[in-house]
Each structure stands twice: as C-alpha cells, then as structure tokens.
C-alpha atoms as one frame of an Amber mdcrd trajectory, in Angstrom:
protein
  -5.486 104.288  40.252  -3.253 105.632  37.538  -3.613 104.091  34.120  -0.588
 102.341  32.667  -0.256 103.591  29.110   2.668 101.164  28.379   0.513  98.020
  28.379   0.074  96.180  25.054  -3.433  96.205  23.671  -5.349  92.972  23.911
  -5.843  91.413  20.439  -9.282  89.928  20.106  -9.650  86.274  19.005 -10.412
  85.893  15.330 -13.947  84.932  14.658 -14.705  81.701  12.740 -12.456  79.399
  14.768 -14.530  76.943  16.697 -13.297  74.803  19.529 -13.727  70.947  19.058
 -16.418  69.578  21.255 -16.167  66.202  22.998 -18.724  64.772  20.588 -16.577
  65.622  17.523 -13.458  64.138  19.123 -15.314  60.909  19.886 -16.565  60.806
  16.310 -13.022  61.086  14.910 -11.746  58.361  17.217 -14.553  56.080  16.140
 -13.800  56.648  12.465 -10.092  55.893  13.049 -10.969  52.672  14.874 -13.277
  51.564  12.071 -10.611  52.248   9.437  -8.027  50.302  11.463 -10.395  47.353
  11.885 -11.170  47.338   8.184  -7.437  47.282   7.337  -6.769  44.441   9.762
  -9.724  42.393   8.526  -8.739  43.008   4.915  -5.153  41.937   5.487  -6.111
  38.774   7.399  -8.813  37.727   4.955  -6.466  37.580   1.942  -3.233  35.802
   1.128  -0.625  35.603  -1.621   1.245  32.383  -2.520   4.585  33.195  -4.165
   5.808  31.483  -7.386   7.434  28.113  -6.732   5.345  27.533  -3.600   2.037
  25.925  -2.704  -0.099  26.916   0.266  -1.447  24.607   2.981  -4.679  25.894
   4.538  -4.969  25.405   8.299  -8.253  26.440  10.027  -8.331  26.123  13.831
  -5.801  23.276  13.643  -7.557  21.429  10.817  -5.679  21.019   7.528  -7.536
  21.329   4.255  -6.940  18.339   1.930  -6.405  20.612  -1.100  -3.388  22.874
  -1.479  -3.610  26.498  -2.554  -1.991  27.377  -5.903   0.305  30.341  -6.331
  -1.319  33.752  -6.570  -3.870  35.834  -4.635  -6.781  34.375  -2.656  -9.267
  34.951   0.182  -9.521  33.124   3.490 -11.400  33.324   6.757  -9.826  36.125
   8.797  -8.119  35.463  12.131  -8.834  31.693  12.212  -7.299  30.497   8.915
  -3.572  30.418   8.121  -1.900  29.681   4.788   1.477  27.951   5.233   3.767
  28.144   2.147   5.620  24.971   1.071   8.311  25.096  -1.631   8.008  22.781
  -4.646  11.212  24.029  -6.274  14.189  21.751  -6.815  16.538  21.939  -3.866
  20.119  20.780  -3.333  21.402  19.561   0.004  24.928  18.409   0.940  25.226
  15.063   2.633  28.222  13.127   3.973  28.168   9.329   3.855  30.394   6.671
   5.404  30.298   3.160   3.960  32.264  -0.097   3.952  33.318  -2.020   0.863
  33.144  -5.771   0.305  36.787  -6.069   1.471  35.840  -4.239   4.720  37.553
  -0.971   3.803  36.160   2.352   5.018  34.939   4.641   2.250  33.864   8.236
   2.881  31.776  10.127   0.336  30.748  13.736  -0.123  27.349  13.935  -1.841
  24.946  16.492  -3.219  21.323  15.332  -3.381  18.908  17.091  -5.726  15.239
  16.669  -4.787  11.843  18.368  -4.880   8.373  18.036  -3.358   5.616  17.179
  -5.863   2.344  19.104  -5.642   0.386  16.036  -4.634   2.571  15.490  -1.556
   2.522  19.054  -0.171  -0.380  18.515   2.282   0.695  14.988   3.252   4.249
  16.027   4.079   2.990  18.999   6.128   0.667  16.738   8.132   2.888  13.706
   8.687   6.466  14.978   8.850   7.980  17.668  11.043  10.896  19.836  10.009
  12.789  19.544   6.749  11.590  16.498   4.752  15.144  15.971   3.497  16.407
  15.115   6.987  13.533  12.759   7.794  12.832  11.149   4.423  15.700  11.431
   1.947  18.979  11.469   3.876  18.521   8.160   5.767  17.303   6.328   2.662
  20.092   7.617   0.438  22.615   6.608   3.085  21.082   3.133   3.294  21.109
   2.751  -0.495  24.800   3.718  -0.682  25.737   1.209   1.989  23.920  -1.569
   0.153  25.610  -0.784  -3.170  29.142  -0.291  -1.830  28.945  -3.482   0.223
  28.954  -5.459  -3.049  32.095  -3.829  -4.483  35.715  -3.643  -3.388  37.174
  -0.279  -2.433  39.195  -0.168  -5.640  36.119  -0.874  -7.773  34.159   1.818
  -5.930  36.750   4.375  -7.016  36.961   3.052 -10.574  33.204   2.642 -11.087
  31.920   5.710  -9.270  29.363   6.450 -12.013  27.962   2.928 -11.754  27.847
   3.202  -7.952  26.000   6.513  -8.213  23.451   5.131 -10.715  22.634   2.073
  -8.614  22.394   4.106  -5.408  20.055   6.602  -7.099  17.734   3.849  -8.315
  17.667   2.211  -4.886  17.047   5.525  -3.093  14.131   6.347  -5.385  12.518
   3.005  -4.611  12.971   3.503  -0.868  11.642   7.084  -0.836   8.681   6.260
  -3.048   6.510   8.881  -4.724   6.088  11.172  -1.747   9.308  12.964  -2.718
  11.215  13.031  -6.003  14.967  12.428  -5.883  16.227  14.041  -9.073  19.900
  13.125  -8.876  22.829  12.218  -6.632  26.188  13.866  -7.311  29.304  12.099
  -5.979  31.693  14.985  -5.467  34.434  13.147  -3.618  35.354   9.608  -2.558
  37.989   9.270   0.158  39.851   6.126   1.182  42.334   5.537   3.965  45.909
   6.617   3.285  47.206   3.038   3.440  44.609   1.823   0.959  45.293   4.673
  -1.447  49.033   3.867  -1.368  48.333   0.181  -2.014  46.055   0.964  -4.955
  48.626   3.353  -6.408  51.390   0.721  -6.160  49.133  -1.829  -7.824  48.353
   0.547 -10.659  52.072   1.147 -11.245  52.720  -2.599 -11.392  49.855  -3.094
 -13.839  51.208  -0.350 -16.078  54.701  -1.853 -16.057  53.275  -5.303 -16.832
  51.246  -3.869 -19.698  54.353  -2.138 -21.063  56.385  -5.364 -20.888  53.575
  -7.287 -22.604  53.448  -4.681 -25.358  57.218  -4.932 -25.881  57.004  -8.725
 -26.067  54.148  -8.618 -28.555  56.059  -6.098 -30.681  59.141  -8.363 -30.738
  57.000 -11.384 -31.655  55.360  -9.467 -34.480  58.723  -8.307 -35.824  60.107
 -11.864 -35.661  57.050 -13.254 -37.420  57.341 -10.568 -40.089  61.029 -11.406
 -40.651  60.220 -15.122 -40.968  57.448 -14.425 -43.447  59.754 -12.163 -45.470
  62.550 -14.760 -45.439  60.153 -17.529 -46.459  58.897 -15.344 -49.287  62.403
 -14.599 -50.532  63.411 -18.266 -50.303  60.296 -19.292 -52.186  60.989 -16.622
 -54.823  64.587 -17.831 -55.263  63.407 -21.423 -55.521  60.857 -20.509 -58.138
  63.428 -18.531 -60.153  65.974 -21.387 -59.931  63.386 -23.904 -61.087  62.434
 -21.601 -63.942  66.073 -21.219 -65.014  66.553 -24.934 -64.816  63.603 -25.612
 -67.050  64.258 -22.624 -69.368  68.028 -21.963 -69.863  67.296 -19.277 -72.425
  65.596 -17.200 -69.716  68.946 -15.513 -68.886  69.512 -14.565 -72.488  66.024
 -13.107 -72.614  66.772 -10.926 -69.564  70.083  -9.758 -71.185  68.235  -8.757
 -74.330  65.567  -6.924 -72.312  68.209  -4.938 -70.445  70.480  -4.210 -73.491
  70.811  -0.480 -74.241  71.423  -0.923 -77.947  75.245  -0.546 -77.859  77.320
  -3.392 -79.281  79.773  -4.737 -76.718  83.246  -5.904 -77.570  85.021  -8.649
 -75.693  88.740  -8.121 -75.347  90.731 -11.225 -74.715  92.600 -11.911 -71.556
  96.013 -10.412 -71.123  98.764 -11.257 -68.789  96.562 -10.880 -65.829  94.243
 -13.525 -67.174  91.192 -11.291 -67.094  89.135 -10.018 -70.013  87.307  -6.737
 -70.551  83.972  -6.091 -72.149  83.983  -2.696 -73.935  81.346  -1.019 -76.034
  82.036  -1.019 -79.750  81.702   2.753 -79.966  84.524   3.331 -77.507  86.763
   0.921 -79.408  86.172   2.811 -82.663  87.024   6.141 -81.001  90.190   4.606
 -79.588  91.236   3.547 -83.123
C-alpha cells in the first residue's frame, strides 16, 4: 500500500490528565447531598420574627402557650412552625347603619384603630380564625353604635357627633374586653336621608331668624330703658336745680359772677323798638 504523506500527525494526549473514576464521582455527589441537607436543616431549624410581630410556635399541631419575641431563634426542624402575628396598631374602615330615637336612618363611615396585645397573641391564634377585626371588633362596634344612636334624635346625632363617638368607643371597649385593644373610633361621615336633611336645614334657618328677631327686640328694649333712665336723670337734675334756686335766689348771681370775663357791661335803655342792649363798657368808650 502506498503511504499517504498528506495525513495530519496524531498529537499524543498530554500526560498528567487523569480520567474521573466512578468512585470519585460518587464521592462528589455524596458531598453535594450532605451540603444540601445541612443547608435545609439549618434553614428549618432557625427563624426570625420581624419587628412589630410576635411568633406563635406550632409543633405537630400543638400550640405553645408562650409567644416568641422578635429576633432570631432556633426551633425543631421540619416539625415546628413559627407563625407571625402583628401587634402593631392597625386601621380598618367600617360602614355602619343605625336608627335614631325618632326612627330615622343614619349611615356612618368609620375608621377603627385597634391592636393586638402581646398577651392575646396565642389566644387569638387558637380561638379565632381569619382577621380578628372581622370576628371580634366590627360586630361589637356596630352594636355599640346602634345602642348609642337609639337614644338620640337624628338631629342630635349630627350635632353631638363627638359625644356619640365617645360613648360608642367606651361601650365597644367594654364589649370587646381585654383580648383586643380598641384605640379609637373616627367618625368620618354621617349621612341622613335627603328629606331629613332638608327638614333640619329649614329648622335651622327658622331658629336663626327667631334669634335675630329676639336680638332686635332686646336691643330696642335696652335703648328704650336707657332713654327712660336718661330722661329720669335729667328731670331729677332739673328738679334739684329748681329747688336749689328756690331756696337760694342768690345762686344765679353767683353763677353770673363765676362766668364774668372781667369786662364791665353797659345797659342801654330801650329805644323805639322797646328793646334794650347790653354793651361792654370798653366798646362804649371807643365809640365816644
């Protein structure tokens, strides 16, 4: 056979490179599995409770009576779960529909501020499902509002909304008890029927007009009383002066002397017209 000189030379395999044996591959897989198991066990045996929360420990369906504070902690892996429960103040909107003492429909738009105390975290988790606001606070606040508004007329509910809110808050706190803390109730809006609002507005206008008329009457009475007092004072003054003149005729002369400016008057006799003139002496001398 003829040799083919165009063939590429065969490059030998570099020495030092060893092929992985099945034993080494199995060893690497085992190490990877161990590392993975360690990571899983480490992550399931620890927990972190965020600020503003408390943890409820549940082990195989059994709840621990003590809550877990915020921060890092250890637990039994795989069988123990830490459920976070917020203890921060929360605000929930709530509509309410009530009836006044005069059987008028009153609709309210509320905001309820509440929080879960630390001592009630485990109890609420065990005994109540879902949001505790819906099962504990909302029905009791609604009941408290109905009791308070039933004792007031619709007009008084609008006028005394702060008093209504205060009484409803006190009643709701008593009904809820210590398991939850109702911080405050904010009455954002009170709505009445259109007919009732028109009637209240007309009544307010009439009251304002009546108050204005009463003020005008009182002003006229005061002015009349003042005029009478002034007239009585003047009459009494005149009477006193007349009595003084009657008892002291020289009183007029005394007043003339007190008011004299020091110039000597001159009486000129009556002429044809029958009237006389009183001229100062200085003027008479200049005329001469």
